[in-house]
C-alpha positions in Angstrom: 10.7 11.6 -2.5 10.8 10.4 1.0 12.4 7.0 1.9 9.7 5.0 3.7 9.0 1.5 5.1 5.8 -0.6 5.5 5.2 -1.7 9.0 4.2 -5.2 7.7 7.9 -5.6 7.6 8.1 -5.2 11.4 5.3 -7.6 12.4 6.9 -8.5 15.7 7.1 -4.9 17.0 4.5 -2.9 18.7 3.4 0.0 16.6 5.1 2.6 18.8 8.3 0.6 18.7 8.2 0.2 15.0 7.8 3.9 14.5 10.8 4.6 16.8 12.9 2.1 15.0 12.1 3.5 11.5 12.7 7.0 12.6 16.0 6.1 14.2 17.2 4.4 11.0 16.4 7.6 9.1 13.1 6.9 7.3 10.9 9.9 6.6 7.7 8.2 5.8 5.8 5.1 7.0 3.2 2.9 5.4 1.1 1.9 8.4 -0.5 -1.5 7.9 -3.6 -1.9 10.1 -3.5 -5.2 11.9 -4.3 -6.9 15.2 -1.5 -4.9 16.9 -1.9 -1.7 14.9 -5.1 0.3 15.3 -7.6 -2.5 14.5 -11.3 -1.9 14.3 -13.2 -1.8 17.6 -10.1 -1.9 19.7 -11.0 -0.7 23.2 -7.9 1.5 23.3 -8.3 2.9 19.8 -8.7 6.5 20.8 -5.6 6.5 23.0 -3.6 4.5 20.4 -4.5 6.9 17.6 -3.4 9.9 19.7 -0.1 8.1 20.6 0.6 7.3 16.9 -0.3 10.8 15.8 2.1 12.3 18.4 4.9 10.0 17.4 4.5 10.8 13.7 4.7 14.5 14.5 7.7 14.1 16.9 9.6 12.0 14.3 8.4 14.2 11.4 7.2 11.1 9.6 4.6 11.3 6.8 2.2 8.4 6.7 -0.1 6.4 4.4 -2.6 3.7 5.5 -2.2 0.2 4.2 -5.0 -2.4 4.4 -3.3 -5.6 3.4 -3.1 -7.4 6.8 -3.3 -11.2 6.2 -5.6 -12.5 8.9 -7.2 -9.4 10.5 -10.8 -10.1 9.4 -10.7 -13.9 9.0 -8.5 -16.1 11.2 -8.4 -18.9 8.7 -8.3 -17.4 5.2 -5.6 -14.9 4.1 -7.0 -11.5 3.3 -10.6 -12.6 3.5 -13.1 -11.3 3.0 -12.4 -8.9 0.1 -14.5 -6.8 -2.2 -14.6 -9.8 -4.6 -16.6 -11.9 -2.1 -19.9 -13.3 -3.5 -21.6 -12.8 -0.2 -22.9 -9.3 0.3 -22.4 -9.7 4.1 -18.7 -10.6 3.5 -18.3 -7.7 1.1 -20.0 -5.4 3.7 -17.4 -6.5 6.3 -14.5 -5.4 4.0 -16.3 -2.1 3.2 -16.7 -1.5 7.0 -12.9 -2.1 7.4 -12.1 0.3 4.7 -14.3 2.9 6.3 -12.3 2.3 9.5 -9.0 2.7 7.6 -10.3 6.0 6.1 -11.2 7.3 9.6 -7.8 6.4 10.9 -6.2 8.2 7.9 -8.2 11.3 8.6 -7.3 11.3 12.3 -3.6 10.9 11.5 -3.5 13.3 8.7 -2.6 10.6 6.2 -3.7 11.6 2.7 -3.9 8.1 1.3 -5.5 4.7 2.0 -4.1 2.0 -0.2 -6.1 -1.1 -1.1 -6.4 -3.9 -3.8 -9.2 -6.0 -5.3 -8.6 -9.4 -3.8 -8.8 -12.8 -5.5 -11.9 -13.9 -7.5 -12.8 -17.3 -5.9 -16.1 -18.0 -7.9 -16.7 -18.9 -11.5 -18.6 -15.7 -12.5 -17.7 -14.0 -15.8 -15.2 -11.2 -15.7 -18.0 -8.8 -16.5 -20.0 -9.9 -13.5 -17.0 -9.9 -11.3 -15.9 -6.4 -12.2 -19.5 -5.2 -11.6 -19.2 -6.7 -8.1 -15.9 -4.9 -7.5 -17.1 -1.5 -8.7 -20.2 -1.9 -6.5 -18.0 -2.4 -3.5 -15.5 0.3 -4.4 -18.0 3.2 -5.0 -19.2 3.6 -1.4 -15.6 3.4 -0.2 -14.4 6.0 -2.6 -17.3 8.3 -1.8 -16.6 8.0 2.0 -13.0 8.7 1.4 -13.8 11.9 -0.5 -16.1 13.0 2.3 -13.2 12.6 4.8 -10.6 14.3 2.6 -8.7 11.1 1.8 -7.7 9.5 -1.5 -8.1 5.8 -2.3 -4.9 4.6 -4.0 -5.7 1.3 -5.7 -2.9 -1.3 -6.1 -2.8 -3.8 -8.9 -1.5 -7.0 -7.3 -0.2 -10.1 -9.1 -2.6 -13.0 -8.7 -5.5 -10.8 -7.8 -8.5 -9.9 -9.9 -6.9 -6.6 -10.9 -3.2 -7.4 -11.4 -2.1 -5.4 -14.4 -2.2 -1.7 -15.4 -4.4 -2.6 -18.4 -6.9 -4.2 -16.0 -6.7 -1.1 -13.7 -7.4 1.2 -16.6 -10.6 -0.7 -17.3 -11.6 -0.5 -13.6 -10.7 3.2 -13.5 -13.1 3.9 -16.3 -15.9 2.3 -14.4 -15.2 4.0 -11.0 -14.4 7.4 -12.6 -14.0 9.3 -9.3 -11.4 12.0 -8.4 -10.7 10.3 -5.1 -9.8 7.0 -6.9 -6.1 7.1 -7.6 -3.2 4.7 -7.8 -0.6 2.8 -5.7 2.2 1.5 -7.8 4.4 -1.4 -6.5 7.6 -1.3 -8.4 8.2 -5.0 -8.0 4.7 -5.8 -9.3 5.5 -3.9 -12.5 8.6 -6.0 -12.9 6.6 -9.2 -12.2 3.7 -8.8 -14.6 4.1 -5.9 -17.0 5.7 -6.1 -20.5 6.3 -2.4 -20.7 9.5 -1.2 -18.9 8.9 0.1 -15.4 10.0 3.6 -16.2 7.5 3.8 -19.1 4.7 2.7 -16.9 5.6 5.3 -14.3 5.6 8.1 -17.0 2.3 6.9 -18.4 0.5 6.9 -15.0 2.5 9.7 -13.3 -0.4 12.1 -12.6 -2.4 9.3 -10.9 0.2 7.9 -8.6 -0.3 8.7 -4.9 1.7 5.9 -3.2 4.8 3.8 -4.1 5.8 0.4 -2.8 9.4 -0.6 -3.6 11.4 -3.7 -3.4 13.3 -6.0 -5.8 11.5 -8.8 -7.8 12.0 -11.2 -10.7 9.8 -11.3 -13.8 6.9 -13.7 -13.4 7.6 -14.5 -9.7 5.6 -12.6 -7.1 8.2 -12.6 -4.3 9.3 -9.4 -2.6 13.1 -9.5 -2.4 15.7 -7.4 -0.8 17.3 -4.9 -3.1 20.0 -6.6 -5.2 18.4 -10.0 -5.1 16.1 -9.5 -8.0 16.2 -8.2 -11.6 15.2 -4.5 -11.3 17.5 -1.8 -12.6 16.6 1.0 -10.1 18.3 4.2 -11.3 15.9 4.5 -14.4 13.0 3.9 -12.0 14.1 6.8 -9.7 14.8 9.0 -12.8 11.2 8.4 -14.0 9.8 9.2 -10.6 11.7 12.5 -10.5 10.5 13.2 -14.1 6.9 12.8 -13.1 7.4 14.9 -10.0 6.6 12.2 -7.5 7.2 13.6 -4.0 5.6 11.1 -1.7 7.0 8.1 0.2 9.0 5.3 -1.4 7.7 2.6 1.0 9.9 -0.5 1.1 7.6 -3.6 1.4 9.4 -6.6 2.8 6.7 -8.4 4.9 8.5 -11.7 4.7 11.6 -10.2 6.2 9.9 -9.6 9.5 12.0 -12.2 11.4 14.9 -9.9 10.8 12.9 -6.6 10.6 15.3 -3.9 11.9 18.3 -5.3 10.1 16.3 -5.6 6.8 15.0 -2.0 7.3 18.6 -0.8 7.8 19.8 -2.6 4.6 17.0 -1.2 2.6 17.6 2.3 3.9 21.2 2.2 2.9 20.2 1.1 -0.6 17.7 4.0 -0.9 20.3 6.5 0.5 22.7 5.5 -2.3 19.9 5.5 -4.9 18.2 8.8 -4.3 19.7 12.1 -5.4 22.0 13.9 -2.9 20.0 16.2 -0.6 16.7 14.5 -1.2 16.7 12.3 1.9 
């Protein structure tokens, strides 16, 4: 396992500065959230910026996954909009086009995973109609990822249309594609699942391609610094070792960006104590 950090926790840093900060702290992986200041679609300097990021990742020996959860990248007024849950085909097509961009970025950077979620259902359609809509949007994205040698790792997210592992299982049956895998957020499991976190990890181990990690309280979707929530982390790490997870443990503290480097240092110190000796 590689200690990692999501760049949405350093929103006030240029991407090159964020990578330098994380590498200097000691992180070995980065979850790169595409945003206005980080490899956005149609940026006039995209080719140059991609090359710079690729070079920095290599210099710092950082592995990378691509995250797609920027809040106002596609719509300046509505958070995360539009999503694959949009009723408008034009809006859904805009989200699909963004995911294709994210997949292209991943392929260029050698990142094996693009992480995404469903979005919120904002209309009154039945669940059956809504899941049809989501599957219709996901299939071309997953097909495109497979063509580019990238895996889509879907993240169940509290408050979104797909928020539990049971709901993901139903979606997974519909998508049924080898390039459709799983992002697990440890805090989200604490928030919404009845089953203990370690049991969830063991049940889904072969499908997990990306991990987000932070502290959280049951029933409250608030990403907290380690020690401020309710999660008992040693059994979580033991389960991850048991399933053979060797990817990044990406700390996700987007609301700590006002104190980003200090938060990243505190989180790294916690992971350093948590992970087995010699694994960092």
